[in-house]
PDB file of N, H, CA, C and O in Angstrom:
ATOM      1  N   MET A   1       0.854  -1.178   0.000  1.00  0.00           N
ATOM      2  CA  MET A   1       0.000   0.000   0.000  1.00  0.00           C
ATOM      3  C   MET A   1       0.901   1.242   0.000  1.00  0.00           C
ATOM      4  O   MET A   1       1.851   1.316   0.779  1.00  0.00           O
ATOM      5  N   PRO A   2       0.612   2.196  -0.852  1.00  0.00           N
ATOM      6  CA  PRO A   2       1.413   3.432  -0.851  1.00  0.00           C
ATOM      7  C   PRO A   2       0.993   4.379   0.271  1.00  0.00           C
ATOM      8  O   PRO A   2      -0.138   4.348   0.756  1.00  0.00           O
ATOM      9  N   TYR A   3       1.940   5.213   0.658  1.00  0.00           N
ATOM     10  H   TYR A   3       2.858   5.238   0.264  1.00  0.00           H
ATOM     11  CA  TYR A   3       1.692   6.255   1.660  1.00  0.00           C
ATOM     12  C   TYR A   3       2.055   7.588   1.034  1.00  0.00           C
ATOM     13  O   TYR A   3       3.043   7.687   0.307  1.00  0.00           O
ATOM     14  N   TYR A   4       1.275   8.598   1.307  1.00  0.00           N
ATOM     15  H   TYR A   4       0.472   8.518   1.898  1.00  0.00           H
ATOM     16  CA  TYR A   4       1.512   9.940   0.781  1.00  0.00           C
ATOM     17  C   TYR A   4       1.862  10.852   1.953  1.00  0.00           C
ATOM     18  O   TYR A   4       1.049  11.078   2.849  1.00  0.00           O
ATOM     19  N   ALA A   5       3.079  11.367   1.927  1.00  0.00           N
ATOM     20  H   ALA A   5       3.739  11.183   1.198  1.00  0.00           H
ATOM     21  CA  ALA A   5       3.564  12.190   3.033  1.00  0.00           C
ATOM     22  C   ALA A   5       3.527  13.655   2.632  1.00  0.00           C
ATOM     23  O   ALA A   5       3.968  14.020   1.542  1.00  0.00           O
ATOM     24  N   VAL A   6       3.000  14.491   3.516  1.00  0.00           N
ATOM     25  H   VAL A   6       2.642  14.195   4.402  1.00  0.00           H
ATOM     26  CA  VAL A   6       2.939  15.935   3.281  1.00  0.00           C
ATOM     27  C   VAL A   6       3.759  16.627   4.362  1.00  0.00           C
ATOM     28  O   VAL A   6       3.440  16.558   5.549  1.00  0.00           O
ATOM     29  N   ASN A   7       4.826  17.299   3.919  1.00  0.00           N
ATOM     30  H   ASN A   7       5.085  17.355   2.955  1.00  0.00           H
ATOM     31  CA  ASN A   7       5.684  18.047   4.833  1.00  0.00           C
ATOM     32  C   ASN A   7       5.226  19.487   4.945  1.00  0.00           C
ATOM     33  O   ASN A   7       5.370  20.111   5.996  1.00  0.00           O
ATOM     34  N   ARG A   8       4.677  20.011   3.867  1.00  0.00           N
ATOM     35  H   ARG A   8       4.560  19.504   3.014  1.00  0.00           H
ATOM     36  CA  ARG A   8       4.177  21.386   3.858  1.00  0.00           C
ATOM     37  C   ARG A   8       2.882  21.407   3.059  1.00  0.00           C
ATOM     38  O   ARG A   8       2.869  21.080   1.872  1.00  0.00           O
ATOM     39  N   GLY A   9       1.796  21.793   3.715  1.00  0.00           N
ATOM     40  H   GLY A   9       1.806  22.058   4.679  1.00  0.00           H
ATOM     41  CA  GLY A   9       0.484  21.832   3.073  1.00  0.00           C
ATOM     42  C   GLY A   9      -0.552  22.316   4.077  1.00  0.00           C
ATOM     43  O   GLY A   9      -0.203  22.738   5.179  1.00  0.00           O
ATOM     44  N   ARG A  10      -1.828  22.257   3.698  1.00  0.00           N
ATOM     45  H   ARG A  10      -2.111  21.915   2.802  1.00  0.00           H
ATOM     46  CA  ARG A  10      -2.889  22.671   4.624  1.00  0.00           C
ATOM     47  C   ARG A  10      -2.866  21.805   5.878  1.00  0.00           C
ATOM     48  O   ARG A  10      -3.021  22.301   6.994  1.00  0.00           O
ATOM     49  N   ARG A  11      -2.671  20.517   5.679  1.00  0.00           N
ATOM     50  H   ARG A  11      -2.545  20.115   4.772  1.00  0.00           H
ATOM     51  CA  ARG A  11      -2.511  19.553   6.775  1.00  0.00           C
ATOM     52  C   ARG A  11      -1.249  18.762   6.481  1.00  0.00           C
ATOM     53  O   ARG A  11      -1.044  18.318   5.352  1.00  0.00           O
ATOM     54  N   THR A  12      -0.412  18.583   7.471  1.00  0.00           N
ATOM     55  H   THR A  12      -0.578  18.944   8.389  1.00  0.00           H
ATOM     56  CA  THR A  12       0.777  17.754   7.286  1.00  0.00           C
ATOM     57  C   THR A  12       0.528  16.384   7.889  1.00  0.00           C
ATOM     58  O   THR A  12      -0.332  16.213   8.753  1.00  0.00           O
ATOM     59  N   GLY A  13       1.289  15.421   7.423  1.00  0.00           N
ATOM     60  H   GLY A  13       1.988  15.560   6.721  1.00  0.00           H
ATOM     61  CA  GLY A  13       1.148  14.071   7.949  1.00  0.00           C
ATOM     62  C   GLY A  13       1.219  13.047   6.848  1.00  0.00           C
ATOM     63  O   GLY A  13       1.574  13.361   5.712  1.00  0.00           O
ATOM     64  N   VAL A  14       0.879  11.823   7.187  1.00  0.00           N
ATOM     65  H   VAL A  14       0.590  11.568   8.110  1.00  0.00           H
ATOM     66  CA  VAL A  14       0.904  10.707   6.246  1.00  0.00           C
ATOM     67  C   VAL A  14      -0.536  10.322   5.926  1.00  0.00           C
ATOM     68  O   VAL A  14      -1.359  10.146   6.824  1.00  0.00           O
ATOM     69  N   PHE A  15      -0.824  10.196   4.648  1.00  0.00           N
ATOM     70  H   PHE A  15      -0.155  10.339   3.919  1.00  0.00           H
ATOM     71  CA  PHE A  15      -2.164   9.852   4.188  1.00  0.00           C
ATOM     72  C   PHE A  15      -2.122   8.541   3.417  1.00  0.00           C
ATOM     73  O   PHE A  15      -1.114   8.217   2.791  1.00  0.00           O
ATOM     74  N   GLU A  16      -3.212   7.792   3.463  1.00  0.00           N
ATOM     75  H   GLU A  16      -4.032   8.056   3.972  1.00  0.00           H
ATOM     76  CA  GLU A  16      -3.264   6.504   2.785  1.00  0.00           C
ATOM     77  C   GLU A  16      -3.891   6.579   1.395  1.00  0.00           C
ATOM     78  O   GLU A  16      -3.811   5.616   0.631  1.00  0.00           O
ATOM     79  N   THR A  17      -4.513   7.707   1.058  1.00  0.00           N
ATOM     80  H   THR A  17      -4.578   8.489   1.678  1.00  0.00           H
ATOM     81  CA  THR A  17      -5.104   7.842  -0.272  1.00  0.00           C
ATOM     82  C   THR A  17      -4.627   9.129  -0.930  1.00  0.00           C
ATOM     83  O   THR A  17      -4.318  10.114  -0.261  1.00  0.00           O
ATOM     84  N   TRP A  18      -4.575   9.095  -2.249  1.00  0.00           N
ATOM     85  H   TRP A  18      -4.826   8.294  -2.793  1.00  0.00           H
ATOM     86  CA  TRP A  18      -4.172  10.288  -2.981  1.00  0.00           C
ATOM     87  C   TRP A  18      -5.183  11.418  -2.778  1.00  0.00           C
ATOM     88  O   TRP A  18      -4.793  12.583  -2.709  1.00  0.00           O
ATOM     89  N   ASP A  19      -6.458  11.097  -2.683  1.00  0.00           N
ATOM     90  H   ASP A  19      -6.775  10.150  -2.739  1.00  0.00           H
ATOM     91  CA  ASP A  19      -7.488  12.126  -2.503  1.00  0.00           C
ATOM     92  C   ASP A  19      -7.266  12.927  -1.221  1.00  0.00           C
ATOM     93  O   ASP A  19      -7.419  14.148  -1.220  1.00  0.00           O
ATOM     94  N   GLU A  20      -6.908  12.252  -0.135  1.00  0.00           N
ATOM     95  H   GLU A  20      -6.783  11.260  -0.135  1.00  0.00           H
ATOM     96  CA  GLU A  20      -6.620  12.957   1.119  1.00  0.00           C
ATOM     97  C   GLU A  20      -5.396  13.857   0.970  1.00  0.00           C
ATOM     98  O   GLU A  20      -5.388  14.998   1.432  1.00  0.00           O
ATOM     99  N   CYS A  21      -4.382  13.335   0.331  1.00  0.00           N
ATOM    100  H   CYS A  21      -4.389  12.409  -0.045  1.00  0.00           H
ATOM    101  CA  CYS A  21      -3.157  14.108   0.121  1.00  0.00           C
ATOM    102  C   CYS A  21      -3.438  15.311  -0.769  1.00  0.00           C
ATOM    103  O   CYS A  21      -3.026  16.429  -0.460  1.00  0.00           O
ATOM    104  N   ALA A  22      -4.130  15.081  -1.858  1.00  0.00           N
ATOM    105  H   ALA A  22      -4.465  14.172  -2.109  1.00  0.00           H
ATOM    106  CA  ALA A  22      -4.423  16.159  -2.810  1.00  0.00           C
ATOM    107  C   ALA A  22      -5.219  17.277  -2.149  1.00  0.00           C
ATOM    108  O   ALA A  22      -4.996  18.451  -2.446  1.00  0.00           O
ATOM    109  N   ALA A  23      -6.130  16.935  -1.269  1.00  0.00           N
ATOM    110  H   ALA A  23      -6.311  15.982  -1.027  1.00  0.00           H
ATOM    111  CA  ALA A  23      -6.914  17.961  -0.580  1.00  0.00           C
ATOM    112  C   ALA A  23      -6.022  18.860   0.270  1.00  0.00           C
ATOM    113  O   ALA A  23      -6.327  20.035   0.476  1.00  0.00           O
ATOM    114  N   SER A  24      -4.927  18.304   0.758  1.00  0.00           N
ATOM    115  H   SER A  24      -4.679  17.350   0.590  1.00  0.00           H
ATOM    116  CA  SER A  24      -4.009  19.065   1.601  1.00  0.00           C
ATOM    117  C   SER A  24      -3.054  19.944   0.798  1.00  0.00           C
ATOM    118  O   SER A  24      -2.631  20.992   1.285  1.00  0.00           O
ATOM    119  N   VAL A  25      -2.708  19.537  -0.422  1.00  0.00           N
ATOM    120  H   VAL A  25      -3.051  18.685  -0.818  1.00  0.00           H
ATOM    121  CA  VAL A  25      -1.669  20.258  -1.173  1.00  0.00           C
ATOM    122  C   VAL A  25      -2.170  21.008  -2.406  1.00  0.00           C
ATOM    123  O   VAL A  25      -1.464  21.875  -2.922  1.00  0.00           O
ATOM    124  N   ASP A  26      -3.360  20.697  -2.882  1.00  0.00           N
ATOM    125  H   ASP A  26      -3.934  19.993  -2.463  1.00  0.00           H
ATOM    126  CA  ASP A  26      -3.874  21.331  -4.097  1.00  0.00           C
ATOM    127  C   ASP A  26      -3.993  22.848  -3.912  1.00  0.00           C
ATOM    128  O   ASP A  26      -4.636  23.324  -2.977  1.00  0.00           O
ATOM    129  N   LYS A  27      -3.370  23.582  -4.807  1.00  0.00           N
ATOM    130  H   LYS A  27      -2.848  23.195  -5.566  1.00  0.00           H
ATOM    131  CA  LYS A  27      -3.368  25.049  -4.816  1.00  0.00           C
ATOM    132  C   LYS A  27      -2.746  25.644  -3.548  1.00  0.00           C
ATOM    133  O   LYS A  27      -3.074  26.767  -3.164  1.00  0.00           O
ATOM    134  N   TYR A  28      -1.867  24.909  -2.914  1.00  0.00           N
ATOM    135  H   TYR A  28      -1.601  23.997  -3.226  1.00  0.00           H
ATOM    136  CA  TYR A  28      -1.133  25.404  -1.749  1.00  0.00           C
ATOM    137  C   TYR A  28       0.275  25.762  -2.230  1.00  0.00           C
ATOM    138  O   TYR A  28       1.041  24.886  -2.630  1.00  0.00           O
ATOM    139  N   ALA A  29       0.605  27.041  -2.188  1.00  0.00           N
ATOM    140  H   ALA A  29      -0.018  27.753  -1.863  1.00  0.00           H
ATOM    141  CA  ALA A  29       1.909  27.501  -2.673  1.00  0.00           C
ATOM    142  C   ALA A  29       3.033  26.905  -1.829  1.00  0.00           C
ATOM    143  O   ALA A  29       3.013  26.998  -0.601  1.00  0.00           O
ATOM    144  N   GLY A  30       3.998  26.303  -2.484  1.00  0.00           N
ATOM    145  H   GLY A  30       4.014  26.227  -3.481  1.00  0.00           H
ATOM    146  CA  GLY A  30       5.153  25.738  -1.792  1.00  0.00           C
ATOM    147  C   GLY A  30       4.897  24.393  -1.136  1.00  0.00           C
ATOM    148  O   GLY A  30       5.636  23.993  -0.236  1.00  0.00           O
ATOM    149  N   ALA A  31       3.864  23.692  -1.571  1.00  0.00           N
ATOM    150  H   ALA A  31       3.263  24.017  -2.302  1.00  0.00           H
ATOM    151  CA  ALA A  31       3.550  22.388  -0.983  1.00  0.00           C
ATOM    152  C   ALA A  31       4.706  21.418  -1.209  1.00  0.00           C
ATOM    153  O   ALA A  31       5.344  21.418  -2.262  1.00  0.00           O
ATOM    154  N   ARG A  32       4.959  20.597  -0.202  1.00  0.00           N
ATOM    155  H   ARG A  32       4.441  20.597   0.653  1.00  0.00           H
ATOM    156  CA  ARG A  32       5.989  19.554  -0.293  1.00  0.00           C
ATOM    157  C   ARG A  32       5.336  18.234   0.067  1.00  0.00           C
ATOM    158  O   ARG A  32       4.860  18.049   1.187  1.00  0.00           O
ATOM    159  N   PHE A  33       5.317  17.313  -0.897  1.00  0.00           N
ATOM    160  H   PHE A  33       5.704  17.464  -1.806  1.00  0.00           H
ATOM    161  CA  PHE A  33       4.695  16.016  -0.670  1.00  0.00           C
ATOM    162  C   PHE A  33       5.372  14.974  -1.535  1.00  0.00           C
ATOM    163  O   PHE A  33       6.013  15.297  -2.535  1.00  0.00           O
ATOM    164  N   LYS A  34       5.223  13.716  -1.138  1.00  0.00           N
ATOM    165  H   LYS A  34       4.702  13.453  -0.325  1.00  0.00           H
ATOM    166  CA  LYS A  34       5.880  12.630  -1.864  1.00  0.00           C
ATOM    167  C   LYS A  34       5.201  11.311  -1.527  1.00  0.00           C
ATOM    168  O   LYS A  34       4.648  11.143  -0.440  1.00  0.00           O
ATOM    169  N   LYS A  35       5.250  10.380  -2.470  1.00  0.00           N
ATOM    170  H   LYS A  35       5.700  10.516  -3.352  1.00  0.00           H
ATOM    171  CA  LYS A  35       4.679   9.046  -2.298  1.00  0.00           C
ATOM    172  C   LYS A  35       5.777   8.082  -1.827  1.00  0.00           C
ATOM    173  O   LYS A  35       6.905   8.127  -2.318  1.00  0.00           O
ATOM    174  N   PHE A  36       5.432   7.214  -0.872  1.00  0.00           N
ATOM    175  H   PHE A  36       4.515   7.178  -0.473  1.00  0.00           H
ATOM    176  CA  PHE A  36       6.384   6.252  -0.332  1.00  0.00           C
ATOM    177  C   PHE A  36       5.784   4.859  -0.298  1.00  0.00           C
ATOM    178  O   PHE A  36       4.565   4.692  -0.270  1.00  0.00           O
ATOM    179  N   LYS A  37       6.657   3.862  -0.301  1.00  0.00           N
ATOM    180  H   LYS A  37       7.647   3.997  -0.324  1.00  0.00           H
ATOM    181  CA  LYS A  37       6.212   2.471  -0.214  1.00  0.00           C
ATOM    182  C   LYS A  37       6.069   1.993   1.219  1.00  0.00           C
ATOM    183  O   LYS A  37       5.351   1.028   1.481  1.00  0.00           O
ATOM    184  N   ASN A  38       6.755   2.667   2.164  1.00  0.00           N
ATOM    185  H   ASN A  38       7.338   3.451   1.950  1.00  0.00           H
ATOM    186  CA  ASN A  38       6.629   2.218   3.553  1.00  0.00           C
ATOM    187  C   ASN A  38       6.407   3.405   4.488  1.00  0.00           C
ATOM    188  O   ASN A  38       6.787   4.539   4.199  1.00  0.00           O
ATOM    189  N   LEU A  39       5.787   3.102   5.599  1.00  0.00           N
ATOM    190  H   LEU A  39       5.478   2.180   5.834  1.00  0.00           H
ATOM    191  CA  LEU A  39       5.351   4.110   6.552  1.00  0.00           C
ATOM    192  C   LEU A  39       6.523   4.827   7.234  1.00  0.00           C
ATOM    193  O   LEU A  39       6.459   6.034   7.465  1.00  0.00           O
ATOM    194  N   ALA A  40       7.577   4.101   7.551  1.00  0.00           N
ATOM    195  H   ALA A  40       7.629   3.120   7.363  1.00  0.00           H
ATOM    196  CA  ALA A  40       8.721   4.711   8.243  1.00  0.00           C
ATOM    197  C   ALA A  40       9.351   5.812   7.391  1.00  0.00           C
ATOM    198  O   ALA A  40       9.682   6.878   7.912  1.00  0.00           O
ATOM    199  N   ASP A  41       9.521   5.573   6.098  1.00  0.00           N
ATOM    200  H   ASP A  41       9.253   4.707   5.675  1.00  0.00           H
ATOM    201  CA  ASP A  41      10.107   6.584   5.215  1.00  0.00           C
ATOM    202  C   ASP A  41       9.173   7.780   5.058  1.00  0.00           C
ATOM    203  O   ASP A  41       9.627   8.923   4.985  1.00  0.00           O
ATOM    204  N   ALA A  42       7.878   7.516   5.006  1.00  0.00           N
ATOM    205  H   ALA A  42       7.510   6.588   5.065  1.00  0.00           H
ATOM    206  CA  ALA A  42       6.906   8.611   4.884  1.00  0.00           C
ATOM    207  C   ALA A  42       6.941   9.495   6.130  1.00  0.00           C
ATOM    208  O   ALA A  42       6.898  10.720   6.020  1.00  0.00           O
ATOM    209  N   ARG A  43       7.018   8.892   7.299  1.00  0.00           N
ATOM    210  H   ARG A  43       7.053   7.896   7.389  1.00  0.00           H
ATOM    211  CA  ARG A  43       7.085   9.667   8.546  1.00  0.00           C
ATOM    212  C   ARG A  43       8.367  10.491   8.618  1.00  0.00           C
ATOM    213  O   ARG A  43       8.346  11.627   9.091  1.00  0.00           O
ATOM    214  N   TYR A  44       9.470   9.934   8.156  1.00  0.00           N
ATOM    215  H   TYR A  44       9.486   9.011   7.771  1.00  0.00           H
ATOM    216  CA  TYR A  44      10.739  10.664   8.138  1.00  0.00           C
ATOM    217  C   TYR A  44      10.599  11.911   7.262  1.00  0.00           C
ATOM    218  O   TYR A  44      11.058  12.989   7.640  1.00  0.00           O
ATOM    219  N   PHE A  45       9.969  11.770   6.095  1.00  0.00           N
ATOM    220  H   PHE A  45       9.596  10.895   5.788  1.00  0.00           H
ATOM    221  CA  PHE A  45       9.779  12.906   5.195  1.00  0.00           C
ATOM    222  C   PHE A  45       8.924  13.997   5.842  1.00  0.00           C
ATOM    223  O   PHE A  45       9.221  15.182   5.696  1.00  0.00           O
ATOM    224  N   VAL A  46       7.883  13.610   6.542  1.00  0.00           N
ATOM    225  H   VAL A  46       7.641  12.647   6.660  1.00  0.00           H
ATOM    226  CA  VAL A  46       7.020  14.598   7.205  1.00  0.00           C
ATOM    227  C   VAL A  46       7.835  15.393   8.219  1.00  0.00           C
ATOM    228  O   VAL A  46       7.700  16.614   8.298  1.00  0.00           O
ATOM    229  N   ARG A  47       8.672  14.720   8.991  1.00  0.00           N
ATOM    230  H   ARG A  47       8.781  13.728   8.927  1.00  0.00           H
ATOM    231  CA  ARG A  47       9.468  15.379  10.028  1.00  0.00           C
ATOM    232  C   ARG A  47      10.598  16.230   9.473  1.00  0.00           C
ATOM    233  O   ARG A  47      10.840  17.336   9.957  1.00  0.00           O
ATOM    234  N   HIS A  48      11.295  15.720   8.456  1.00  0.00           N
ATOM    235  H   HIS A  48      11.099  14.822   8.062  1.00  0.00           H
ATOM    236  CA  HIS A  48      12.534  16.350   8.003  1.00  0.00           C
ATOM    237  C   HIS A  48      12.447  17.054   6.645  1.00  0.00           C
ATOM    238  O   HIS A  48      13.351  17.806   6.281  1.00  0.00           O
ATOM    239  N   GLY A  49      11.391  16.822   5.910  1.00  0.00           N
ATOM    240  H   GLY A  49      10.656  16.211   6.205  1.00  0.00           H
ATOM    241  CA  GLY A  49      11.232  17.482   4.614  1.00  0.00           C
ATOM    242  C   GLY A  49      12.109  16.929   3.514  1.00  0.00           C
ATOM    243  O   GLY A  49      12.255  17.549   2.461  1.00  0.00           O
ATOM    244  N   LYS A  50      12.694  15.764   3.751  1.00  0.00           N
ATOM    245  H   LYS A  50      12.575  15.261   4.607  1.00  0.00           H
ATOM    246  CA  LYS A  50      13.524  15.116   2.738  1.00  0.00           C
ATOM    247  C   LYS A  50      13.477  13.614   2.975  1.00  0.00           C
ATOM    248  O   LYS A  50      13.089  13.150   4.047  1.00  0.00           O
ATOM    249  N   SER A  51      13.876  12.867   1.963  1.00  0.00           N
ATOM    250  H   SER A  51      14.191  13.244   1.092  1.00  0.00           H
ATOM    251  CA  SER A  51      13.902  11.415   2.089  1.00  0.00           C
ATOM    252  C   SER A  51      15.072  10.993   2.963  1.00  0.00           C
ATOM    253  O   SER A  51      16.056  11.719   3.104  1.00  0.00           O
ATOM    254  N   LYS A  52      14.947   9.815   3.542  1.00  0.00           N
ATOM    255  H   LYS A  52      14.148   9.226   3.427  1.00  0.00           H
ATOM    256  CA  LYS A  52      16.029   9.264   4.360  1.00  0.00           C
ATOM    257  C   LYS A  52      17.262   9.085   3.486  1.00  0.00           C
ATOM    258  O   LYS A  52      17.151   8.641   2.343  1.00  0.00           O
ATOM    259  N   PRO A  53      18.429   9.423   4.008  1.00  0.00           N
ATOM    260  CA  PRO A  53      19.643   9.162   3.235  1.00  0.00           C
ATOM    261  C   PRO A  53      19.855   7.657   3.092  1.00  0.00           C
ATOM    262  O   PRO A  53      19.531   6.884   3.993  1.00  0.00           O
ATOM    263  N   LEU A  54      20.391   7.264   1.971  1.00  0.00           N
ATOM    264  H   LEU A  54      20.654   7.892   1.238  1.00  0.00           H
ATOM    265  CA  LEU A  54      20.674   5.850   1.773  1.00  0.00           C
ATOM    266  C   LEU A  54      21.820   5.441   2.682  1.00  0.00           C
ATOM    267  O   LEU A  54      22.773   6.194   2.884  1.00  0.00           O
ATOM    268  N   GLN A  55      21.712   4.251   3.220  1.00  0.00           N
ATOM    269  H   GLN A  55      20.938   3.640   3.056  1.00  0.00           H
ATOM    270  CA  GLN A  55      22.781   3.768   4.082  1.00  0.00           C
ATOM    271  C   GLN A  55      23.966   3.353   3.229  1.00  0.00           C
ATOM    272  O   GLN A  55      23.812   2.677   2.211  1.00  0.00           O
ATOM    273  N   LYS A  56      25.125   3.759   3.649  1.00  0.00           N
ATOM    274  H   LYS A  56      25.250   4.308   4.475  1.00  0.00           H
ATOM    275  CA  LYS A  56      26.340   3.413   2.936  1.00  0.00           C
ATOM    276  C   LYS A  56      26.687   1.961   3.252  1.00  0.00           C
ATOM    277  O   LYS A  56      26.732   1.553   4.412  1.00  0.00           O
ATOM    278  N   ILE A  57      26.927   1.209   2.213  1.00  0.00           N
ATOM    279  H   ILE A  57      26.891   1.540   1.270  1.00  0.00           H
ATOM    280  CA  ILE A  57      27.269  -0.199   2.387  1.00  0.00           C
ATOM    281  C   ILE A  57      28.784  -0.325   2.292  1.00  0.00           C
ATOM    282  O   ILE A  57      29.397   0.079   1.303  1.00  0.00           O
ATOM    283  N   THR A  58      29.359  -0.880   3.313  1.00  0.00           N
ATOM    284  H   THR A  58      28.861  -1.208   4.116  1.00  0.00           H
ATOM    285  CA  THR A  58      30.803  -1.074   3.328  1.00  0.00           C
ATOM    286  C   THR A  58      31.080  -2.551   3.148  1.00  0.00           C
ATOM    287  O   THR A  58      30.531  -3.396   3.856  1.00  0.00           O
ATOM    288  N   THR A  59      31.937  -2.849   2.191  1.00  0.00           N
ATOM    289  H   THR A  59      32.383  -2.163   1.615  1.00  0.00           H
ATOM    290  CA  THR A  59      32.282  -4.230   1.917  1.00  0.00           C
ATOM    291  C   THR A  59      33.747  -4.452   2.255  1.00  0.00           C
ATOM    292  O   THR A  59      34.613  -3.661   1.881  1.00  0.00           O
ATOM    293  N   PHE A  60      34.001  -5.504   2.943  1.00  0.00           N
ATOM    294  H   PHE A  60      33.298  -6.147   3.246  1.00  0.00           H
ATOM    295  CA  PHE A  60      35.380  -5.860   3.281  1.00  0.00           C
ATOM    296  C   PHE A  60      35.753  -7.120   2.513  1.00  0.00           C
ATOM    297  O   PHE A  60      34.999  -8.093   2.466  1.00  0.00           O
ATOM    298  N   PHE A  61      36.919  -7.074   1.922  1.00  0.00           N
ATOM    299  H   PHE A  61      37.531  -6.284   1.959  1.00  0.00           H
ATOM    300  CA  PHE A  61      37.419  -8.246   1.200  1.00  0.00           C
ATOM    301  C   PHE A  61      38.587  -8.830   1.985  1.00  0.00           C
ATOM    302  O   PHE A  61      39.451  -8.104   2.478  1.00  0.00           O
ATOM    303  N   ARG A  62      38.594 -10.095   2.086  1.00  0.00           N
ATOM    304  H   ARG A  62      37.893 -10.684   1.686  1.00  0.00           H
ATOM    305  CA  ARG A  62      39.695 -10.764   2.769  1.00  0.00           C
ATOM    306  C   ARG A  62      40.726 -11.174   1.729  1.00  0.00           C
ATOM    307  O   ARG A  62      40.404 -11.868   0.764  1.00  0.00           O
ATOM    308  N   THR A  63      41.921 -10.758   1.923  1.00  0.00           N
ATOM    309  H   THR A  63      42.182 -10.194   2.707  1.00  0.00           H
ATOM    310  CA  THR A  63      42.978 -11.120   0.989  1.00  0.00           C
ATOM    311  C   THR A  63      43.779 -12.293   1.552  1.00  0.00           C
ATOM    312  O   THR A  63      43.955 -12.426   2.763  1.00  0.00           O
ATOM    313  N   MET A  64      44.239 -13.106   0.675  1.00  0.00           N
ATOM    314  H   MET A  64      44.096 -12.998  -0.309  1.00  0.00           H
ATOM    315  CA  MET A  64      44.998 -14.279   1.121  1.00  0.00           C
ATOM    316  C   MET A  64      46.437 -14.137   0.734  1.00  0.00           C
ATOM    317  O   MET A  64      47.243 -15.023   1.020  1.00  0.00           O
TER     318      MET A  64
END
């Protein structure tokens, strides 16, 4: 299920339908919103106004 996060709009928060999200951001100057696949990322966007940074993957190679 997709989640729609609104960081700046009439109402901020995470919405489960596009209609709810659109009602919050339609014709709102400077609206910030984005669609997410999981709730944790959507909540992060609402709080911080940006997506979570990708985790850096460190790989160690064993040499013989």
